[in-house]
C-alpha positions in Angstrom: 0.1 -0.1 -0.2 2.7 2.5 1.0 4.8 1.6 -2.0 1.6 2.3 -4.5 0.9 5.6 -2.5 4.9 6.5 -3.4 4.6 5.4 -6.8 1.4 7.6 -7.4 2.9 10.6 -5.6 6.4 10.4 -7.7 3.7 10.1 -10.9 2.2 13.4 -9.4 5.0 15.2 -9.0 6.8 14.2 -12.4 3.8 15.5 -14.1 3.8 18.8 -12.3 7.6 19.2 -13.1 7.1 18.2 -16.8 4.7 21.1 -16.9 6.6 23.8 -15.1 9.4 22.6 -17.4 6.4 22.9 -20.2 5.7 26.8 -19.1 9.3 27.7 -19.2 9.8 26.1 -22.5 6.7 28.1 -24.0 7.2 31.3 -21.6 10.4 32.7 -24.0 10.7 33.2 -27.6 12.1 30.7 -29.9 15.4 30.3 -31.5 16.0 33.4 -34.5 15.0 31.6 -37.4 12.7 32.4 -40.3 9.1 32.2 -39.2 6.5 30.6 -41.0 4.0 30.8 -37.9 4.5 27.4 -35.7 6.6 27.1 -32.6 6.9 31.0 -31.4 8.4 29.2 -28.4 11.0 26.6 -27.7 7.6 24.2 -26.7 9.2 21.4 -29.3 11.8 20.8 -27.1 9.7 19.6 -24.3 6.5 18.1 -26.0 8.4 14.7 -27.2 10.2 14.9 -23.8 6.4 14.7 -22.1 5.4 12.2 -24.5 8.0 10.0 -24.1 8.8 9.9 -20.3 5.3 10.8 -19.0 3.5 8.5 -21.6 0.5 10.0 -24.3 -2.1 10.6 -22.5 -0.5 12.4 -18.9 2.2 14.0 -21.8 -0.7 15.2 -23.4 -2.4 16.7 -20.3 1.7 18.1 -18.9 2.0 20.0 -22.6 -1.4 21.1 -22.6 -0.9 22.6 -19.0 2.3 24.2 -20.1 0.9 25.8 -23.5 -1.9 27.2 -21.7 -0.2 29.3 -18.9 2.8 29.8 -21.3 0.3 31.7 -23.8 -0.8 33.3 -20.8 2.4 34.9 -19.8 3.7 35.3 -23.0 1.2 36.9 -25.7 2.2 36.1 -29.3 1.2 36.9 -32.6 -2.6 36.8 -33.0 -2.6 36.0 -29.4 -6.5 34.5 -28.7 -5.8 32.2 -32.1 -2.3 30.8 -30.8 -4.6 28.9 -28.4 -6.0 27.8 -30.9 -3.5 26.6 -32.7 -0.9 25.6 -29.9 -3.2 22.4 -29.1 -1.1 21.0 -31.8 1.7 20.5 -29.1 0.0 18.2 -26.3 -1.5 16.1 -29.4 2.5 16.2 -30.7 3.4 14.8 -27.3 0.6 12.2 -26.9 2.1 11.1 -30.4 5.6 10.6 -29.3 4.7 8.9 -26.3 2.2 6.5 -28.2 5.1 5.7 -30.7 7.8 5.2 -28.5 5.3 2.8 -26.6 4.8 0.8 -30.4 1.3 2.0 -30.3 1.1 3.5 -33.9 -2.7 2.5 -35.0 -4.0 6.4 -33.6 -1.1 8.0 -35.0 -1.9 6.2 -38.1 -5.6 7.2 -38.5 -4.3 10.8 -37.6 -1.7 11.2 -40.4 -3.8 9.7 -42.8 -6.9 11.4 -41.9 -5.5 15.1 -41.3 -3.4 14.2 -44.5 -6.5 13.5 -46.8 -8.4 16.6 -45.7 -5.3 19.0 -46.6 -5.4 17.7 -50.3 -8.8 17.7 -50.9 -8.8 21.4 -49.8 -8.6 23.4 -53.0 -6.3 26.2 -52.2 -4.0 23.6 -51.0 -3.4 22.8 -54.6 -1.8 26.2 -55.4 0.8 25.7 -52.7 4.2 23.7 -53.2 4.2 20.4 -52.6 7.6 19.8 -51.3 6.9 23.1 -48.5 5.8 19.9 -46.5 8.3 17.6 -47.3 9.0 17.0 -43.7 5.5 15.8 -42.6 5.8 14.1 -45.9 8.8 12.1 -44.5 7.7 11.9 -40.8 4.6 9.8 -43.0 6.9 7.8 -44.6 8.8 7.3 -41.1 5.9 5.9 -39.5 5.0 3.6 -42.0 8.2 2.3 -42.1 8.2 1.6 -38.2 4.9 -0.4 -38.4 6.5 -2.9 -40.8 9.1 -2.8 -38.7 6.8 -3.3 -35.1 4.9 -5.7 -37.3 8.0 -7.9 -38.8 10.8 -8.0 -36.1 9.3 -6.2 -32.2 12.3 -6.7 -30.9 14.1 -3.6 -33.2 11.1 -1.5 -31.3 12.5 -2.9 -28.0 13.7 -0.1 -26.0 15.4 -2.2 -23.2 17.3 -4.0 -25.5 20.2 -1.9 -26.2 21.0 1.7 -26.2 21.4 2.3 -30.0 17.6 0.7 -30.1 16.7 3.6 -27.1 18.4 6.2 -29.4 16.7 5.6 -33.1 13.3 5.0 -31.2 13.6 8.5 -29.2 14.9 10.3 -32.7 11.8 8.8 -34.1 9.2 9.0 -31.6 10.4 12.6 -31.4 10.3 13.7 -35.5 6.4 11.6 -36.0 5.3 13.7 -32.9 6.8 17.2 -33.7 5.0 16.5 -37.6 2.1 15.3 -35.8 2.1 18.8 -33.8 2.7 20.8 -37.5 0.1 18.7 -39.0 -2.6 19.9 -36.8 -1.5 23.3 -37.3 -1.7 23.2 -40.7 -5.4 21.5 -40.5 -6.5 24.3 -38.5 -4.7 27.1 -41.4 -5.5 25.4 -44.4 -8.7 22.9 -44.4 -10.2 24.8 -41.8 -10.0 28.2 -43.5 -8.4 30.0 -40.3 -6.0 31.9 -43.0 -9.1 33.3 -44.5 -11.3 33.8 -41.9 -8.4 35.0 -38.7 -5.5 36.3 -40.8 -7.3 37.5 -44.3 -4.2 35.9 -46.2 -4.1 35.2 -49.9 -2.8 32.9 -52.3 0.3 34.9 -52.9 1.0 35.2 -49.0 0.2 31.4 -48.1 2.8 30.3 -50.8 5.7 33.0 -49.0 4.5 30.8 -45.7 5.1 27.4 -47.4 8.5 27.8 -48.5 9.6 29.6 -45.2 8.4 26.4 -43.5 10.1 24.1 -45.1 13.3 25.6 -43.2 11.7 26.3 -40.2 10.0 23.6 -38.7 12.5 21.0 -40.2 15.7 23.3 -38.7 13.6 23.2 -35.5 12.6 19.4 -35.7 16.1 18.4 -36.1 17.1 21.0 -33.2 14.5 19.0 -30.9 15.9 15.6 -32.0 19.5 15.8 -31.3 18.6 17.7 -27.8 16.4 15.1 -27.3 18.6 12.2 -28.0 21.1 13.3 -25.1 18.3 14.2 -22.7 15.6 11.3 -22.8 17.7 8.4 -22.8 18.8 9.5 -19.2 15.7 10.0 -18.2 14.3 6.7 -19.3 16.6 4.8 -17.4 15.8 6.8 -14.3 12.5 6.7 -14.7 12.5 2.9 -14.8 14.7 3.1 -12.0 12.0 3.9 -10.0 9.8 0.9 -11.1 7.1 3.9 -12.5 5.1 2.4 -14.9 5.5 5.2 -17.7 7.3 3.4 -20.1 5.7 -0.2 -20.4 
């Protein structure tokens, strides 16, 4: 009984700590890169960590608390609409958490549905196809890992070796971050917020798409690099605590 209480209190403490970390990351301006409207702050570093360490649902909650409080501290862009777009961060955390645990079905449905809706939206036909190359690459990685998990499940077992832990961390981070980007694209293009909230024309959208092709991929690469350094020791520490977070 005491052991269960210790585990529960440790879990609540971890959620609080990672929520606080997310608030800090979301309260400061991001790296000085050409900006297309995605990730004003450093939340792209925190969200994969939340999902991978805490699990998909606690990671979602921790990231949601982080961005809601962070956005309240640091208002940015079109401040009120940003509260809507930033729901992509907890979704990204959830997808990273699911993928790390080899649970790919929700991610597959999510990517397929949102990409499908995007491609049937007429204005998307006028945007440069290569502008979302990182999202397409993430979807390809998702399809590849599904094959790996179904054929050779041991290759996705992070307990077997440090190498496994590294590449599973990298892919989970990447697929989760691009799920975040895809949610924002879904709101922006199929949901027509580019027109309703921002009154943007097609020419401006094309410029945003070109800049985004560089910006989001650079930030995703930075997050992958940081998380490949930070997450493996965190995973090992949590496992030593015997919390049921990484099963």
